[in-house]
MARMAR-344209 format. One record per residue: residue number from 1; residue in one letter; x, y, z of N, C-alpha, C in turn. Coordinates in steps of 0.05 Angstrom, whole numbers. Atoms other than C-alpha are relative to their C-alpha. Last residue first. Example, Ala and Ser with C-alpha at 12.3 -4.5 7.8 and 13.67 -1.06 7.14 Angstrom:
2
num:2 | residu:S | n.X:-16 | n.Y:-24 | n.Z:-1 | ca.X:273 | ca.Y:-21 | ca.Z:143 | c.X:-15 | c.Y:22 | c.Z:14
num:1 | residu:A | n.X:18 | n.Y:-24 | n.Z:0 | ca.X:246 | ca.Y:-90 | ca.Z:156 | c.X:18 | c.Y:24 | c.Z:0
//
This chain:
90
num:90 | residu:R | n.X:-29 | n.Y:-5 | n.Z:5 | ca.X:-210 | ca.Y:-639 | ca.Z:-930 | c.X:10 | c.Y:-16 | c.Z:-23
num:89 | residu:V | n.X:-10 | n.Y:23 | n.Z:16 | ca.X:-285 | ca.Y:-631 | ca.Z:-922 | c.X:29 | c.Y:7 | c.Z:-7
num:88 | residu:H | n.X:-29 | n.Y:0 | n.Z:-1 | ca.X:-301 | ca.Y:-581 | ca.Z:-866 | c.X:11 | c.Y:-25 | c.Z:-15
num:87 | residu:R | n.X:-11 | n.Y:-27 | n.Z:4 | ca.X:-374 | ca.Y:-564 | ca.Z:-877 | c.X:30 | c.Y:1 | c.Z:-3
num:86 | residu:R | n.X:8 | n.Y:-10 | n.Z:26 | ca.X:-399 | ca.Y:-634 | ca.Z:-887 | c.X:12 | c.Y:27 | c.Z:-6
num:85 | residu:G | n.X:-16 | n.Y:14 | n.Z:20 | ca.X:-359 | ca.Y:-661 | ca.Z:-828 | c.X:-7 | c.Y:9 | c.Z:-28
num:84 | residu:Y | n.X:-26 | n.Y:-13 | n.Z:1 | ca.X:-389 | ca.Y:-609 | ca.Z:-781 | c.X:17 | c.Y:-13 | c.Z:-22
num:83 | residu:L | n.X:2 | n.Y:-27 | n.Z:10 | ca.X:-460 | ca.Y:-631 | ca.Z:-797 | c.X:27 | c.Y:13 | c.Z:-3
num:82 | residu:S | n.X:12 | n.Y:0 | n.Z:27 | ca.X:-450 | ca.Y:-706 | ca.Z:-792 | c.X:-2 | c.Y:28 | c.Z:-11
num:81 | residu:V | n.X:-19 | n.Y:12 | n.Z:19 | ca.X:-401 | ca.Y:-700 | ca.Z:-734 | c.X:-12 | c.Y:1 | c.Z:-29
num:80 | residu:T | n.X:-21 | n.Y:-20 | n.Z:5 | ca.X:-448 | ca.Y:-652 | ca.Z:-697 | c.X:20 | c.Y:-11 | c.Z:-20
num:79 | residu:L | n.X:11 | n.Y:-22 | n.Z:16 | ca.X:-508 | ca.Y:-698 | ca.Z:-704 | c.X:22 | c.Y:20 | c.Z:-7
num:78 | residu:I | n.X:8 | n.Y:11 | n.Z:26 | ca.X:-469 | ca.Y:-759 | ca.Z:-680 | c.X:-10 | c.Y:22 | c.Z:-18
num:77 | residu:V | n.X:-24 | n.Y:4 | n.Z:15 | ca.X:-437 | ca.Y:-719 | ca.Z:-623 | c.X:-6 | c.Y:-11 | c.Z:-28
num:76 | residu:G | n.X:-12 | n.Y:-26 | n.Z:8 | ca.X:-504 | ca.Y:-692 | ca.Z:-601 | c.X:26 | c.Y:-3 | c.Z:-15
num:75 | residu:V | n.X:16 | n.Y:-10 | n.Z:22 | ca.X:-534 | ca.Y:-762 | ca.Z:-602 | c.X:10 | c.Y:27 | c.Z:-10
num:74 | residu:A | n.X:-6 | n.Y:17 | n.Z:23 | ca.X:-476 | ca.Y:-787 | ca.Z:-559 | c.X:-16 | c.Y:9 | c.Z:-25
num:73 | residu:A | n.X:-26 | n.Y:-8 | n.Z:10 | ca.X:-484 | ca.Y:-728 | ca.Z:-512 | c.X:8 | c.Y:-16 | c.Z:-25
num:72 | residu:L | n.X:4 | n.Y:-25 | n.Z:14 | ca.X:-558 | ca.Y:-743 | ca.Z:-504 | c.X:26 | c.Y:10 | c.Z:-12
num:71 | residu:G | n.X:15 | n.Y:6 | n.Z:24 | ca.X:-542 | ca.Y:-815 | ca.Z:-487 | c.X:-5 | c.Y:25 | c.Z:-17
num:70 | residu:I | n.X:-19 | n.Y:12 | n.Z:19 | ca.X:-489 | ca.Y:-793 | ca.Z:-438 | c.X:-14 | c.Y:-6 | c.Z:-26
num:69 | residu:Q | n.X:-19 | n.Y:-20 | n.Z:9 | ca.X:-538 | ca.Y:-746 | ca.Z:-404 | c.X:20 | c.Y:-11 | c.Z:-20
num:68 | residu:I | n.X:15 | n.Y:-18 | n.Z:18 | ca.X:-593 | ca.Y:-799 | ca.Z:-400 | c.X:19 | c.Y:21 | c.Z:-11
num:67 | residu:L | n.X:4 | n.Y:14 | n.Z:25 | ca.X:-543 | ca.Y:-849 | ca.Z:-372 | c.X:-16 | c.Y:17 | c.Z:-20
num:66 | residu:L | n.X:-25 | n.Y:1 | n.Z:14 | ca.X:-521 | ca.Y:-800 | ca.Z:-319 | c.X:-3 | c.Y:-14 | c.Z:-27
num:65 | residu:E | n.X:-6 | n.Y:-27 | n.Z:10 | ca.X:-592 | ca.Y:-785 | ca.Z:-298 | c.X:26 | c.Y:0 | c.Z:-17
num:64 | residu:I | n.X:19 | n.Y:-4 | n.Z:22 | ca.X:-606 | ca.Y:-860 | ca.Z:-293 | c.X:4 | c.Y:28 | c.Z:-12
num:63 | residu:W | n.X:-8 | n.Y:15 | n.Z:24 | ca.X:-543 | ca.Y:-871 | ca.Z:-252 | c.X:-19 | c.Y:5 | c.Z:-24
num:62 | residu:D | n.X:24 | n.Y:0 | n.Z:18 | ca.X:-557 | ca.Y:-817 | ca.Z:-201 | c.X:7 | c.Y:-13 | c.Z:-26
num:61 | residu:I | n.X:-6 | n.Y:-10 | n.Z:27 | ca.X:-502 | ca.Y:-837 | ca.Z:-152 | c.X:-26 | c.Y:-1 | c.Z:-17
num:60 | residu:G | n.X:-23 | n.Y:10 | n.Z:13 | ca.X:-524 | ca.Y:-846 | ca.Z:-80 | c.X:4 | c.Y:13 | c.Z:-27
num:59 | residu:S | n.X:-22 | n.Y:4 | n.Z:-19 | ca.X:-594 | ca.Y:-835 | ca.Z:-56 | c.X:24 | c.Y:-13 | c.Z:-14
num:58 | residu:T | n.X:2 | n.Y:26 | n.Z:-13 | ca.X:-637 | ca.Y:-809 | ca.Z:-112 | c.X:23 | c.Y:-2 | c.Z:20
num:57 | residu:S | n.X:-11 | n.Y:1 | n.Z:-27 | ca.X:-650 | ca.Y:-740 | ca.Z:-137 | c.X:-5 | c.Y:-27 | c.Z:12
num:56 | residu:A | n.X:-24 | n.Y:-17 | n.Z:-2 | ca.X:-657 | ca.Y:-733 | ca.Z:-213 | c.X:12 | c.Y:-1 | c.Z:28
num:55 | residu:V | n.X:-23 | n.Y:17 | n.Z:-6 | ca.X:-703 | ca.Y:-793 | ca.Z:-222 | c.X:25 | c.Y:17 | c.Z:4
num:54 | residu:G | n.X:-1 | n.Y:6 | n.Z:-29 | ca.X:-771 | ca.Y:-758 | ca.Z:-221 | c.X:24 | c.Y:-17 | c.Z:9
num:53 | residu:L | n.X:7 | n.Y:28 | n.Z:-4 | ca.X:-783 | ca.Y:-763 | ca.Z:-296 | c.X:0 | c.Y:-7 | c.Z:30
num:52 | residu:A | n.X:27 | n.Y:4 | n.Z:9 | ca.X:-785 | ca.Y:-687 | ca.Z:-303 | c.X:-10 | c.Y:-29 | c.Z:5
num:51 | residu:G | n.X:17 | n.Y:-13 | n.Z:-19 | ca.X:-722 | ca.Y:-681 | ca.Z:-261 | c.X:-29 | c.Y:-4 | c.Z:-7
num:50 | residu:A | n.X:0 | n.Y:17 | n.Z:-24 | ca.X:-687 | ca.Y:-733 | ca.Z:-304 | c.X:-18 | c.Y:12 | c.Z:21
num:49 | residu:I | n.X:17 | n.Y:24 | n.Z:6 | ca.X:-708 | ca.Y:-694 | ca.Z:-366 | c.X:-1 | c.Y:-18 | c.Z:24
num:48 | residu:A | n.X:28 | n.Y:-9 | n.Z:2 | ca.X:-681 | ca.Y:-628 | ca.Z:-337 | c.X:-19 | c.Y:-24 | c.Z:-5
num:47 | residu:T | n.X:9 | n.Y:-6 | n.Z:-28 | ca.X:-616 | ca.Y:-661 | ca.Z:-315 | c.X:-30 | c.Y:8 | c.Z:0
num:46 | residu:G | n.X:4 | n.Y:26 | n.Z:-14 | ca.X:-608 | ca.Y:-691 | ca.Z:-385 | c.X:-9 | c.Y:4 | c.Z:29
num:45 | residu:I | n.X:25 | n.Y:12 | n.Z:10 | ca.X:-619 | ca.Y:-623 | ca.Z:-417 | c.X:-6 | c.Y:-26 | c.Z:14
num:44 | residu:L | n.X:23 | n.Y:-17 | n.Z:-8 | ca.X:-566 | ca.Y:-590 | ca.Z:-374 | c.X:-27 | c.Y:-12 | c.Z:-8
num:43 | residu:A | n.X:3 | n.Y:2 | n.Z:-29 | ca.X:-516 | ca.Y:-648 | ca.Z:-381 | c.X:-24 | c.Y:17 | c.Z:10
num:42 | residu:A | n.X:12 | n.Y:26 | n.Z:-6 | ca.X:-528 | ca.Y:-653 | ca.Z:-456 | c.X:-4 | c.Y:-3 | c.Z:30
num:41 | residu:V | n.X:28 | n.Y:-1 | n.Z:8 | ca.X:-516 | ca.Y:-578 | ca.Z:-464 | c.X:-14 | c.Y:-27 | c.Z:7
num:40 | residu:I | n.X:14 | n.Y:-19 | n.Z:-17 | ca.X:-452 | ca.Y:-581 | ca.Z:-424 | c.X:-29 | c.Y:0 | c.Z:-6
num:39 | residu:G | n.X:2 | n.Y:11 | n.Z:-27 | ca.X:-427 | ca.Y:-643 | ca.Z:-460 | c.X:-16 | c.Y:17 | c.Z:19
num:38 | residu:I | n.X:20 | n.Y:21 | n.Z:2 | ca.X:-442 | ca.Y:-615 | ca.Z:-529 | c.X:-4 | c.Y:-13 | c.Z:27
num:37 | residu:V | n.X:27 | n.Y:-13 | n.Z:3 | ca.X:-405 | ca.Y:-551 | ca.Z:-510 | c.X:-22 | c.Y:-21 | c.Z:-2
num:36 | residu:I | n.X:7 | n.Y:-12 | n.Z:-26 | ca.X:-345 | ca.Y:-592 | ca.Z:-485 | c.X:-28 | c.Y:13 | c.Z:-1
num:35 | residu:T | n.X:7 | n.Y:22 | n.Z:-18 | ca.X:-344 | ca.Y:-634 | ca.Z:-548 | c.X:-8 | c.Y:10 | c.Z:27
num:34 | residu:L | n.X:26 | n.Y:8 | n.Z:8 | ca.X:-345 | ca.Y:-570 | ca.Z:-589 | c.X:-10 | c.Y:-24 | c.Z:16
num:33 | residu:W | n.X:19 | n.Y:-20 | n.Z:-10 | ca.X:-286 | ca.Y:-544 | ca.Z:-551 | c.X:-28 | c.Y:-6 | c.Z:-7
num:32 | residu:I | n.X:5 | n.Y:5 | n.Z:-28 | ca.X:-249 | ca.Y:-609 | ca.Z:-564 | c.X:-20 | c.Y:20 | c.Z:12
num:31 | residu:P | n.X:-19 | n.Y:-11 | n.Z:-20 | ca.X:-253 | ca.Y:-600 | ca.Z:-639 | c.X:-10 | c.Y:-5 | c.Z:28
num:30 | residu:I | n.X:10 | n.Y:-26 | n.Z:-11 | ca.X:-293 | ca.Y:-647 | ca.Z:-683 | c.X:19 | c.Y:10 | c.Z:21
num:29 | residu:N | n.X:-18 | n.Y:-22 | n.Z:7 | ca.X:-266 | ca.Y:-703 | ca.Z:-728 | c.X:-13 | c.Y:27 | c.Z:8
num:28 | residu:Q | n.X:16 | n.Y:-25 | n.Z:2 | ca.X:-301 | ca.Y:-761 | ca.Z:-694 | c.X:20 | c.Y:23 | c.Z:-5
num:27 | residu:K | n.X:-14 | n.Y:-25 | n.Z:-7 | ca.X:-268 | ca.Y:-828 | ca.Z:-706 | c.X:-17 | c.Y:24 | c.Z:-5
num:26 | residu:G | n.X:-15 | n.Y:-14 | n.Z:21 | ca.X:-309 | ca.Y:-891 | ca.Z:-704 | c.X:14 | c.Y:25 | c.Z:10
num:25 | residu:P | n.X:-22 | n.Y:14 | n.Z:13 | ca.X:-362 | ca.Y:-915 | ca.Z:-656 | c.X:14 | c.Y:16 | c.Z:-22
num:24 | residu:V | n.X:3 | n.Y:0 | n.Z:29 | ca.X:-402 | ca.Y:-867 | ca.Z:-613 | c.X:24 | c.Y:-14 | c.Z:-13
num:23 | residu:V | n.X:23 | n.Y:17 | n.Z:7 | ca.X:-402 | ca.Y:-887 | ca.Z:-540 | c.X:-3 | c.Y:-2 | c.Z:-30
num:22 | residu:L | n.X:-8 | n.Y:28 | n.Z:-3 | ca.X:-332 | ca.Y:-858 | ca.Z:-528 | c.X:-22 | c.Y:-19 | c.Z:-9
num:21 | residu:R | n.X:-18 | n.Y:7 | n.Z:23 | ca.X:-353 | ca.Y:-791 | ca.Z:-557 | c.X:9 | c.Y:-29 | c.Z:2
num:20 | residu:G | n.X:16 | n.Y:1 | n.Z:24 | ca.X:-411 | ca.Y:-787 | ca.Z:-507 | c.X:16 | c.Y:-7 | c.Z:-25
num:19 | residu:L | n.X:14 | n.Y:25 | n.Z:-1 | ca.X:-364 | ca.Y:-805 | ca.Z:-451 | c.X:-19 | c.Y:-3 | c.Z:-24
num:18 | residu:A | n.X:-20 | n.Y:22 | n.Z:6 | ca.X:-318 | ca.Y:-748 | ca.Z:-472 | c.X:-14 | c.Y:-27 | c.Z:1
num:17 | residu:G | n.X:-7 | n.Y:-1 | n.Z:28 | ca.X:-377 | ca.Y:-699 | ca.Z:-475 | c.X:19 | c.Y:-23 | c.Z:-8
num:16 | residu:I | n.X:23 | n.Y:10 | n.Z:15 | ca.X:-403 | ca.Y:-721 | ca.Z:-407 | c.X:6 | c.Y:0 | c.Z:-30
num:15 | residu:I | n.X:4 | n.Y:28 | n.Z:-7 | ca.X:-334 | ca.Y:-712 | ca.Z:-375 | c.X:-23 | c.Y:-12 | c.Z:-17
num:14 | residu:V | n.X:-23 | n.Y:15 | n.Z:11 | ca.X:-317 | ca.Y:-647 | ca.Z:-410 | c.X:-5 | c.Y:-30 | c.Z:5
num:13 | residu:G | n.X:2 | n.Y:1 | n.Z:29 | ca.X:-386 | ca.Y:-619 | ca.Z:-396 | c.X:22 | c.Y:-15 | c.Z:-13
num:12 | residu:I | n.X:20 | n.Y:20 | n.Z:6 | ca.X:-381 | ca.Y:-639 | ca.Z:-322 | c.X:-4 | c.Y:-2 | c.Z:-30
num:11 | residu:V | n.X:-11 | n.Y:27 | n.Z:-6 | ca.X:-316 | ca.Y:-601 | ca.Z:-318 | c.X:-20 | c.Y:-22 | c.Z:-6
num:10 | residu:I | n.X:-20 | n.Y:6 | n.Z:21 | ca.X:-345 | ca.Y:-540 | ca.Z:-355 | c.X:12 | c.Y:-28 | c.Z:5
num:9 | residu:A | n.X:14 | n.Y:6 | n.Z:26 | ca.X:-408 | ca.Y:-540 | ca.Z:-312 | c.X:20 | c.Y:-7 | c.Z:-22
num:8 | residu:T | n.X:12 | n.Y:27 | n.Z:-3 | ca.X:-365 | ca.Y:-545 | ca.Z:-248 | c.X:-15 | c.Y:-7 | c.Z:-26
num:7 | residu:I | n.X:-22 | n.Y:19 | n.Z:2 | ca.X:-323 | ca.Y:-485 | ca.Z:-271 | c.X:-11 | c.Y:-29 | c.Z:2
num:6 | residu:I | n.X:-9 | n.Y:0 | n.Z:28 | ca.X:-386 | ca.Y:-444 | ca.Z:-284 | c.X:23 | c.Y:-21 | c.Z:-4
num:5 | residu:G | n.X:21 | n.Y:13 | n.Z:17 | ca.X:-416 | ca.Y:-464 | ca.Z:-217 | c.X:8 | c.Y:-1 | c.Z:-29
num:4 | residu:T | n.X:-2 | n.Y:29 | n.Z:-6 | ca.X:-351 | ca.Y:-447 | ca.Z:-180 | c.X:-21 | c.Y:-15 | c.Z:-17
num:3 | residu:V | n.X:-24 | n.Y:10 | n.Z:15 | ca.X:-350 | ca.Y:-379 | ca.Z:-214 | c.X:3 | c.Y:-30 | c.Z:4
num:2 | residu:T | n.X:-26 | n.Y:-8 | n.Z:-10 | ca.X:-420 | ca.Y:-366 | ca.Z:-188 | c.X:22 | c.Y:-11 | c.Z:-17
num:1 | residu:M | n.X:-19 | n.Y:22 | n.Z:2 | ca.X:-486 | ca.Y:-368 | ca.Z:-224 | c.X:27 | c.Y:10 | c.Z:9
//
């Protein structure tokens, strides 16, 4: 993996994580670095799922792959908020 690949993964992680947080209603009390990690993991897993379904490479924008990634990020945010919120009660 090159430096460009790492930077691209972080940028995609930020975007997918932010979109995942937007999909989930209410306020999420998790740090931004955790949102980025959720986004990166969701992007990687979503790409693998889209590849297995045969929808990863289409002409134009891969909307199905993007929706899978955002859905996984939303699930990741929900799970993280429920687990992170229990540990950090204020």
